[in-house]
N, C-alpha and C positions, 0 to 999 in steps of 0.2 A: 422538558423537551424544548428544543430550539424551534421557534417559528420563523416565518418568512422574513420578519423584520430584523432578525439577528438577536432576538431576546431569549434568554434562557430562563423560563419560569419567572419573567418579570425583571430579570437583570440583564442589562445589555452586554454583550459579549465583549465589546471594545473597552467598556469601562473596567471589566475583569482584567484585560490584558494590560491596560494602562496602570491599574493598581498594582498588578504583579511586578511590572517593570520598575514602578517607584519603590516598592519594597525591596526589590533586588539591588536598586542603586543606593539605598540607605542601609543596607545590611553590611555586617562586619566583613573583612576580607576573608575570613575563614568560611563564613556562610556563603558568600559569593563564590568562592572556589568550589565549595560542595555543591552548589546549585549547577554550576558549569560542568562538573563531573558527572552529575545526575543526567543532565541533558545529553552530554557526550555519550554516556553508557546507553541511554535510551535509543538514540539515533543509531548507535553501532549495532545494538541488538535487533533493531528493526531491519537494518540492511543484512544482517548475518542471517536472520530467519528467512528474509525473502531469498537470499542466495541458496540456502538450504531447500527451500520449496522448489525453486527453479531447478536445482541440481537433480532433486528426487523426480520431478517431472520429466527431465530429460532422460533418466535411467529407465522410467516407465515407458517412455516413448520408444527407446531403443528395443524393447522386448515386445512391443505391439506387433500383431501379425500384419503382413503387407497384403491388403486386398487388391486384386487386379482390377483395373479400370475396364469399361466396356471396350470390346475390340472392334465393334462395328457401329456405324452411325444409324440413327433411327430411320432416315429416309432410304439409305441404302438397303437396310434389312426388310423394309416394306416392299421395295422394288423386286428383291430377289425371292421373297417369300409370297 
């Protein structure tokens, strides 16, 4: 688990990021291209999933029944009643 100082079970998260960037910089061009393709696919799938969820929510919203709002104000109803 990550704590407030940014450590992940004793390992600082920024050191993981730096190590990953160093490994990516020293990787072969094929591995670098594969890593970029993986990140591109992950980001595209995240946005596609979000778009699908929003579209589904919009469809559900269109079929919800419309409930009327109150037609009189509380003070006016007390004066009349």
